[in-house]
N, C-alpha and C positions, 0 to 999 in steps of 0.2 A: 690370674684370671678370673678368679673371686674377687678380687678387689677390684678390675678391671669392671668387673659386672655389676657390683655395689657402687661405684661410682658412676656409671652410665645413668645409674637408677634416680641419680640425684639430682634437682631444678638447679636448673642455670644460674650460673654466678649472676649477682644484679648488673653487671655491664652488658651481658648477652641480654636483646631483644627477648621477650617472651613470645613463644611461638602463636600464632595467631588463629583462629577456628575460622574456616572459609563459611560465610552465610549465604543464604540464597534466597530471594523471595518468593521463590515458586516452592511449595510445599511437594513433599512426598505423594506421589499418586495412593490413593488408599487402596486399590487392586493393581497386582501385578500383572503385566501385561500377559497374553497367553503364549506359551512358546510351541511350537508347532513339533507333533512327535513322529519321528520315521521310523515306524519300527521294521528292524530288519527281517528277512526271511529266516526262519528257525527249521531245523530238519531235525526231526528225532519222533520218539512214539507216542507223546504229548502231541505232536502237532499233527501227527497222521490220526491220532483220536479225534481233534478237534475240526479237521479236513472233513473226514468221514463223517462226523454229525453234522458240519455244515450242510455237506452236498444231502443227507438224509432228509435233515430237516426241512431246507429250502422246498427239493420235489415233494414232501408231504405236503407244505402248505399251497403250492403251487396245483398241485393235481387232485387233492381231495376233493374239492369242487366239482370234479369230473365225474367221480365215482356215481354211478347208478343205483338205485334200489326200487323196485316195484312195491308200488302201495296200492294197486287198483285203479280204476277205471277213475278219472277227475283229480286225480290228487299227486302233487309234484312227485318226479322220481328220483330227485337228486338225494344221494347220500346223506349230506350233510347241507340242511338249509334252515336259516334262521328268517323265515317270511314273515316279515313285517307288516303285510297289507292283511293277512289272513290271522294274524297273532297268534302264530303257530311256530314253534321249534320243531325240526324234525331231524333226529341224529338215529339214522339207521332205522330199525324196527321201533325205534321209542318215541313218540310223539306228545310234546310238551303243549299244554294251553298256559294263558296268562295266570290261573290260579296256581298253576304248578312253580310260583317262583322260588318255594321253599329247595325245589334242586339246586336253582342257581346259589343260592346261599349255603348249600351245603356243598357245591363245586366249589365256592371260594373258602370254605374253611378249609376242606382237604387241600386246595394249593398252598393255601399259606403256611398249614402245618407240615403238609409235605417240604416244604421250602425250611423252615425251623429244623424238621429231621436233616432233611440234607446238609446244612451248615453245620450242626452239632455234629454231624459223621465228617465232614471232608470240608469242612469253610465254604467259600464263594462256588463252589464247583458249578452251581446252577448259571452263575454271574458269566464263569469262564469257559462254559463249554455250550449251553442251552438257550440262553437270553436273546430275545431275537435283536436288541440291539448289538450283541457280540455276534452274532451269526451273519447280519447284514454288514456289518464292518467290517468282519474276516473278508467277505466277498470283495465288498468296495477296494479294501487293501490289496487282495488278488489280483484286481483290474489294475491298480495301480501299480504293481510291481510288473505285472505283464507288458504293460504300454511305457512306462516309466524307466523300468529298470529297477535293483534292490536299493536299499538305504542310501549308500554312497553317491548312484546315479543320480536319488531322488535331490539329493540335499542341493549337489553339484546344477542340477537343472534350475532348482529353484533361488540360486544364488548367481547363475550365469546368465547372459545377456537375454533380453526377449526377443530372440529370432526366430525365423520361418520354422527351426526346427522345434524351438519351444512351444509355439502355436499349433503346430500339428499335433504334437502329444497330448496338450493340456486339453485342445479340441477333441481328441477322439478318446480320450479318459472320460471326461465329462456326459460326451457323448453315450458311452456303454452305460455310465451311472443313470444317466437319465432313462435310458432302456431299463436298466433292471428295476428303477423306483415305479415306471410306468408297468410294467408287468405286476410288480407286486402291487400297486393300487388296484390294477384291474383284479388281481386273484383274490384280494380283501372284499371287493364288491361282489365276488361271486358267490361268497358265501351266504350272501341275502337275496341274491336273484337267482332266475335259472341259468346256468354258465351258457349252454349252446344257444338260448333264445336270445340273451343279451348278446353274443358275438355276431348273431345274424342282424341285432337291430344296429349293430355298429356298423356291418358292411353294408346296411342299407342306409345308412348317417342317419340313425334315429335313436340317439342312446338315450336321449330323455335329460333335461338340465339337473336333477339331483342326483344322476348316476353319473353323468360327467362330472360334477363337483365333488362329488365322494371321490372319485379315481384321480382328480386333480390334487385335493387336499392329500389322500394318500400319498401319492407320488411327490408331492412337496417336503411331507414329512421324512418320507425314507430317503431321498437325496439330501436334505438339511443334518438329517442327524447319522449316517452311518457316512456321510463324505465329508462333513466340516466339524461337527459337533463331537464326534466318535467317543474320547474318554471323558470327556467334559459332562456328557452325561451321565456316567457313572460316577463319575467323583462327585458331580454339584447337583444334577436333577436328580438321581435316583436315591430315595432315602434309603435303600437297604445298607449300604456300608456303616451306616451309622446305628443300624437298630442290630448287626451282625456279633457285634462285642457282647452283646447279652445273651447270647445264643453258643459262644465258644466257651469251652472249658480245657483244663491241660492234657484231655485225651482227645481231642479234635484233631482230626489229619489237617495239617493246613503247609502251604508251600514254605520251609525253612531253609535259612542259611546256617550251616555247623561252621559258627565262630569260633568254636575249639579248634577247630581242624582246620580254618582257613585262615585266621588272624594271628600275625602280622600279615598286612597284604603289602606285596612289593613286586614289580615286574621281574619275570626270570632271565636271569643275565644269563649271556652267549657262555658256554661251556661251564656254566653255573651246576653244581650235584647238589642233590637233594641231601645230602648229608650236611654240606655247606651250609646251604639254605636252614635247614634246622637248627643248625650250630647259631646261625645268626637271630635264631630266634622268631624266624620265617614261617608262614604255613604253607598249604598247598594253594590260596588262591592270589593269582600271577597280575591282580588288578587290569586284564583284559579289557572288563566291561562289558562284556558278550552278553550278559545276563539282563545289562540295562538297554542295549543296543533292541533285543528283540521283543522287551514288555510293552505291550499294546497301551498303557498306561505313564509308562516313562519312570515308574518308578526303580529305584535300586535296592533290590531285596535283601540286601547283604547289611541296610540299616534294620533289618526285622520287620515283623509284621506290622503292616500299613492297612489305612481304610482304603485306600487305593488299589489294594491288591487283590485280582478277580479270580486269583488261584489255578490260571490257566495252565500252568506247567510248562510253559515255554523257555522261561529261564532255566528249568532244570534240563531240556535238552540242549541249549546252548552251552551251558557249564560243564555236562557229560561229552558233549564234543571237545571242548577244548581239554578235559582232562583226559580224555582216550589220546590226544595227538601229545601230549606233554609226559606221557607215561603216568599218568596217576589215577587211581581207583575214582569211579562216577560215585555220584550220589553227594558231592559236597554241598549242592542244593538240591531237597528232595521233600516230597510228600512226609511230614513226621508229626509226631505230637508233643507237646511242650513237656511232657513228664519225661519221654523217651531223649530230650534233647538234653535235659537236666542230668541224668542218668549215665550219659555218654559222656558228657563232659568231665565227669570226675570219675571215668574209665570202668564205670558198673552198668554190667549187664540190665540192660532196659526190660520193663516188663511187659509182656505182650498184649498188642493193641485191645482195648475192651470195645467190641462193638456195641454189649449190651450194657448201659447205664442208665442212671433213674431218667434222666430228661429223656434219654432216646425210647426208654420203654413207655413212658407218659406220651410221647408225641405217637408213638405206631399204636397205642392204645386209643387214643384220640381219633386217628385216622381210621381204627377199624373199627369203631363205634360209627362214626359218622357215615363212612360206607357201607356198614353193614343197615343202617337205619334208610341210607338211599336204596341201595338194591330191596330191600322189603318193601319200602313204597312202591318201588317199579312195580316189585311182582304182585303186591296186591292193591292196584291203584285201582280205583272203581272207573266204569266206561259212564259215567253220569255224574255232573255235578249239578245241585240245585242250591239257588241262594235268594231270599225272600227278602224283598224291601218294602215296608209298610209307608203308605201315605200319609205324609206330614199337613197337608190342607185339604180337607179338613182331618183333625184327628180322627173324630168318627160322626156318624151320623145318625139322628133320631128318625127313624121311620114314621108314617102316620098309624101304623098299627102298635107305637112303642119298642118295636125291637130296636136294639142299637149295631149298629154297621160299621165294620172296619173293611177298609179294601186294602190290598196288597198286589203288587207286582212280584209273578214268579218269573224265574230265567233257569232254564233247563239247558243243560250243555251235553247234549248228547254226544260221547266221544266214538259212539260206535258208525259202521257202514250202513246200516240201516234203519229204517223210519223207526220210531218207538211211538208208543202211547202207554200214559202213566195216567192211573186212577186217582183222585186227588180226596182225601178224607183228613176232617180237623179234630182234633180233642183239645180240653181245655174249659172254655166256658159249658156250661151245663147248656146241652141243648142245642148247640152251637149248630149252625149248617154252612155248608159254602156251595156258592154256584160261580159259574166261570163268566165272565164276559161275553156276551152272543147267545146265552141261553144253555139250559140244561133240562131235560126232563127234572120234574117236581119229585123231590125225594130222593132222586138218584145221585150219586158223586160223580162228578165231571170228569171227563176224561182229557187229559192234556197230551197234545200233540208235538213231537218235537222230530225235525228233518234230519238224515244223517250228516254228521261232522257239523254241525251249526247249533248256535244259542238262539234256542225259542223263547219268546217274550209270552206271558199270558197276565191278564188281569183279572185275579178273582176277588167276591166279596164274603166274608166272613160274617153272619148275622147270629146275633145272640137273643133269644126271643125277650117280649114283654114277661116282665116278673120273674127274671132269672137272676139268682142273686151275684152280679156281677161287680167285682172291686174294681177300683180306678185303673188298674192294670194287671192283666192275667196273665198267665204263661199260656203261649198256644203253639201248638206243635201241629205242622201242616205234613202230612205223610203221603208218598207219591208211591204207588206201586206199578211195578212195571208189567205189563199185560202179559209181553212174550214168556218171560221165565218167573214172574212173582218177585221179583229183587226188591226191595223195600228202602226207600230213601227217604230220610227225615231233616227236616229244617225248623230251627225253632225262632219264635219271635213273640210277641206280646199283643192283647187284645185289650184295647182302651175304651173307658165307659165313663159317663160323669161321676 
């Protein structure tokens, strides 16, 4: 047999024609065609967790705009409202103005570092359980299973004839998908407008072109991404799979196939005992591919940790179900760490899972510091904001008596629910005085008013007397003292002179 094997590898004799390589004038495609994935329904603890989170998150998204929060007369009573017209963000008792943009920065930092921490602890659990793309895709797949059947039925339907039954099922499925997408688009809009008021406008057929366009845009995005793109959003569009590798270490929990226990893979023959199977060098994996069939991204977890894996755990449910039916212990696929798998492969007891590690400590500290700063900022947030803008044309004016005058625009953001008055004084150039446009009594500091919950604009003039030693640019401080309680607010600028 060895000689035969060697002789079969020799080149053909000269008399035999050399085999020709087929050629084609058509080049191979640069991109492989997309293969539609038909995920099979899974049953188990991780499927129950995903379903509970899906229902809870969808309900939260749909119902939050309808929560009410009493802020007083003349103010919106929607608990969460991003009011772009009045440039206010209302989050229950918190009211954010445009100058509070740093809270948005802090929230983005918290979200990013929180995602880093979750990945370091348990891989892509965010992607597998709470990402909006995952939640809405899960819902769409549930609708598909309800109307068209499980995996096998859906495959047969797509490969079968385009008859009345096919048309009825496809029409029903897409109709429900569109209704879900429309509800999603409307709910997304309700975070930016008063929800009951807009529904009333809809019933009067007066929705407005901007609001209608927003709903249609969100409807189209939901329908396309959850109904058709699905795993392509996770694999090709989302950048997170390419970032997660830098955040994982040997102590991160990931969905892991225990190859030391499962390989070699082979179907379980009828009447084959596990002792016989072990003697043949075969493992617990019977190559049923149940783990592949339930995977929403279509990967084979037995090939190792992959970028496409979203750590949803459905393959664990499928494999545990198979192991239970063939009388083998579960956990052939499980959440585990790389270090634990390496220890088990050599029959060594793995070390306990380490939750506290250098990277988890760093991420937690960053979140604690940023969250603490934001909380402190909310607790100590002033009820007024003052900004000063100096006129640039002209830079200064020389009056008839030789005095130098600079003009400024003062904006007072009154964040209280009552009108306020502020007495304005200045310090900087020696002997400088300030007047407000519209006049004020000679020698008296002007009082600038501010209506409740508005930005009030005032024009003021600062004069340095003739003969005052004023440099080309002198620091100037405008001090506003609130008449109601004596709280002082200051703004810095400069006074220009020849």
